[in-house]
N, C-alpha and C positions, 0 to 999 in steps of 0.2 A: 274599222277593220284594221288588223296589222298584217304586215308582210315581213317575216324574219328572214335573215339570211340562211338559216338552216332550221331543220325541225329535230325532234328527239327520236332517235331509232331504237331506244331500249324500251323493254317491257319488264315483266315480273321475272323473265329467265335469267337477265344479267343480274339482278339483284339476289336471286337464289344462288347463283353461281359463285358471286362474290361472298355471299354468306358462308358458303361451304369452305372458301379459303380462310376466312376470319376463325371460323370454327376449328380448322386444322392448326392454327398458331404458326403457319410457315408462310411468310409475306414476300420475302425476297425471291429473286429468280430461281425457280426449281423446276418440278415436274410439270406444273400446269403451264409454264412458259415452254417447254420442250414439247408438249402436246400440241399446243397452238402453233408452234413453228413447223411442226410435221404436217398438220392439217393445212397451214397456209402453203406450204411448198406443194402438197398434192393438188390443192385447188388451182394454184397458178402454174403448175406444170414445170417446176424447177427442182434441182436436186437439193439446194440448200436456202434455208430461211432463217434469219437472225432477228429475234425481236429486241427492240431497243427502247429508250425512254420518250423518244418522240421522233417525228420525221426529221428534224434539224439533226438530231443525234446520229439519224440513219445516214444522212449525207456526210457528217463527220466521220463516221465509222467506214463509210466506203471510201472517202478520200485518203484516210490514214491507212487502210488496208492496201490501197494501191500504190502508196508511197513505201510503206515498210516491206511490202512483198517485192519491191524492185520494178513494179511495172512502170512507175513514174518516179521522177526525182525532183528535188527542189529546184526550182527555177524553170521547169517545163511549162510550155504554154497550153492552156485550155480553152478552148472556143466556147463560149457561153451566149445564149440570146440576151439582149438588152432588156427585155420584159421578163422578170420573174420575182420571186420572193427573195428576201435577203440571205436566207440560208442556203439558197443554191450557191451563193457566191462565197459567203464567209468561211466555210469549211475548206474549201480549195485555197483560198487564200491563207487561211491559218496553217496549212500544210506546206506553205511555201511555194505554192504554184502561182503562175502568172496568168491572169485573166486576159482574153481577148474577146471584146464585145462585138456582136453582130446584129444587125437590125432584124426585125421580125417581118413576116408576111402579114400585110394590112388586114387580110381577110381571116386567115386560120389563127393568127396571133401566135404562132410558133415561129421558130427560127427560119428565116428566108433561105432556102437551100441554094439558090444561085449566088447570093452573096456569101453564104458559108463556105462555098467551094472556092471563092476567091479570096476568102479570109485565111486560108491555110498558109502557114510559113514553114521553113524548115524547123523552127522551134516547136510547132505544134504537135503535141503528143496524145491529145485526146479532145474529144467533142463531148460536152455535157448537155445532151438534149433534154429539154424541159417540156413535158407535155402539160400545156396550160390550160387550166379550167376544165379538166376532163379530156381535152383534145389530144390524140396521139399524133405524132409528127409523121412526115413523110419518110418512113424508115427505109424504103427501097433506096430513095436518093442519098439518103445519109449514109447507110452502109455502103453504098458504092463509092462514096468519098473516102470513107474510112479504109475500105480495101485498097483503093488506088493509091492513098497517102501512107498506108500502114500506121494508122492511129486507132487508139482504143475508142470505145463507145460507152458513156455512163448515162443511165437515165434517171433523172429526177422526176418520178412519177407520183410525188406526194400529194398533187391535186388531181389526180386521174386514175385512182383504184378502180379497176372494172372495165376501163377503156380496152378496146382491142384493135389490132392492125394484123390484117390478113390471117386471122384466126389465132393470133398469139395475143396473150395478155400484155398490155402495156407495163413497162418496167421489167420485162423478162427478155428484151429483145438485144440489149447490150451486154457487156461482160459483167455488169453490176447495175442493179436497180434499186430504187428506194420508194417507201410509201409511208404517208402519215395517216394515223388513226386518231387524230385530234377530234374534239367534240364535233366541230362544224364539218367534219370531212365525210366521205361516203359511208365508212364504218367507223364506230366510235369505241375506243378503249379508255376513255377520259383522256389521258396522255398515252403516247405510245406511236411506234414506227416499226418498220420492218426494212431489212435489207436482204436481197436475193442475188444469188448468182449460181452458175453451174460449174464454177472453177473451185476445186477441192482445195487447192493450195491458198487461194485468196480467202475462202471460207474459213480456214484454219487461222490464218492471220487475223481475221476479224473476230474469231472466238477469243483469241488472246487480248486484241486491242479493247474489245467491249469492255472487260473487267480487268483493268489495271495493267495489262501486258503481261499477265502471269500465265503459268503453263497449266494451271489447275483444271481448266475446262477443256483441254485437249485430250482426245483420245490417245491410247498407247501407240497407235500405228500411224500418228500424224506425219504427213511428208515434211513438215517444217521443224520437228523437234522430236527426238526419241525420248520418252519420259523414263525415268529411273524407276526401280521398285521401291524407292524410298518415299513414302507417301508424306512423311514429316518435312522432307526437303522440298518435295514439288508443291507443297501447299502455299508456300511464298517464294516461288522461283520465277523471276521476271526475265523474259527474252526479247521484248519490244516495248517502246514507250506506249503506254495505253491510258484510257480513261475509265471512268465509272459511267457507263451508258445503259446499265442494266435496268430492265423493266421489274415491274412488281407482278406477283402471281395474281392479284386482283385484276390487273389490267388484261392479262392472258386469258383469265376465266371469262371476262366480258367477250373477248375476242373470239373465243370458241363459239359463243352463242351468236355473235354478229355474223360470222362467216356463214352460219346456216340461213341468214337472212339475205345474203349478199345478192343473189340471183334477182330476187324480187325487188330489192331496193335499185339496183341498176335498171332493171326493166322499167320500174315506175319512172326514174329520172329520165330515161329517154322518152317515154311518152309524154311526160311534162314538157320536155323540149320541143317535141313535135307541135305540141298545142302553142308554145311560146313563139316559135319561128313562123308558124302560119299566120297568128295574129300579128305579129310585127311586120310580116311582109306587106301588110296594107298600109303603113305608114310611110311617109316620104321624110327624107333627111336624116335617116338613120341606116345603120347596118348592123347585124349581128354575126358573131363568130360563125365562119364556115367550118363544118365538121369534115374531118379527114377520117375515113373508115368508120369506126364506131366510137364515139364519144361517150364518156360516162357523165358528161355535163355537170361538173361541180357547181356551175352557176351560169347565169346569163349574161353575157357582155353585150352593152350597148355602146355604139360609137356614133357621135353626132357628126354630120357632115353637110355640105352644101349650105342651105339656108339656115340650118340649125347650129352650124359651127360657131362657137364662142357662146353658146347658151347653157353650158353644162352647170355652172355654179348656181344660178338661179333655179334651174330645174331640180337639181339636187336638193336645194334647200326646201323646195315644195314637196319634194318625195318624202324628205325626213319629217317635215312638219305634218305629213299625213301618215306617219307611223310605218313608212317603208323603209327598211334598212337597206342602205346603199353604200358602196365602197369603190375606191379607184380599182382600175384592173390590176391586180397585184400591186406591185410597186411602181407602176408606169415604166418610164424609162429610168432604169436604175442609176444610170451614169449621172442623173440630175439630183440624186441624194448627197448630201455633203459628206456622208461616210466614205465616199468614193476616195477621198484624199488619203485614206489609210491603206487602199489596196494598191498592189503593183498590177498594173493594167495597161492595154492599148485599146484603142477602137478602130475597127475596120470599116472604112467608108462612112457614109452619112446614116444617121439613125432616124430617118424621116417618119417611118411608120411608128416606130417607138415614141417618138415625140407627139405624134398625133394621139396615140393612145393615152399618153401622160396628160394631154391637155383636153382631149374631147371625149374620153371614154369612162365608163363606170359599170359596175355589174351589180345584179340583184341575185337573190338566192334561189336555189332550186331545192326540192324536198324529197324525201323518201316515200311520201304519200302523195296522192293527187293534190296539185295546188293550182288547178285551173281558176279557182275562184280568186285566188291572190293574184294570178297573172292578169285576169280581167280588171282587178282593182288598180293594179299598177298601170295598165293602159289608160284607165279612166282618168286617173291623177296625172299621168304623164301628158295626156291629151289636153287637160285643163291647164297645166302649167305652159304648154305651148301656146295656148290662146292668150295668156296674160303677158307673154314676152314679145 
């Protein structure tokens, strides 16, 4: 038996939609992308959605939009959790922002809100809250801190599409939020990502930045630039530094079909998680991620503790030998990666829980279909591995 990190959410509908794009002979960002953005915004209850080439690009576009719109300036401090994926941190750093790492809660795996409050300094201008492995943060507490300290909130929701907090979609709670639709994520558009906001001015800055910084994609009544009637001039008119983060029409065509399946996919992932958590509760020496509100369960985290602490490496080898795909919990304590020497950062307090995740944690996959059989297989092989150690 095999237990993969993810399963395929596509069927003939995606292929058919892509074929229509191929037949149209229009491949770069166009009408299909615009339709997908409109449907995404409607589904997630936001005013604006911008599709980009990846979740990483979504974070870069959000960071750039915040800087070039004047919400942030180079040198401003942004608080981040110490456990996340690399592209939470790199875009912020690449835009000249200073990172301040804070420990995570050992149970939820999201930022520790008590330590977060203590970490805020006079230089702190934003919190980048990462919803880890499908789990939304305690946004009641985080928004209280933001309001008290007059700082912005950005959500990196790339791993948590479909999660909900107090009836709102994760990713829509801050000023700006990001999503990934890479193959292994909840919805798949091959590569692809999305940025959402309710702020019109920020949206218009991001419209420019996504495509080279030019004015071509702005409407005539934009609050950031009044376009002339000279279409020739406006075709190559640049007003902010930009990138080429544009998606393809084929990716958007797949996205339109994937959105139709979203509710079913998220519902099934939650059912799988219920089965996994119930089964794992019978085992000693482990803990699993504690859900906040309604997680969309990207994957299943396992942290070894007590008598099992220190046994991760041989257990992982046994799982891999039995064709169970297993990965670190995102990037573990990111400050222990050697790339940290290139970043401008500080660390608030001790990163005790992040270190534990780094040394004792791993995760296995969750699927869009019933994977109870795979979970049972994992527990069988996991239990056998424990017997030999």
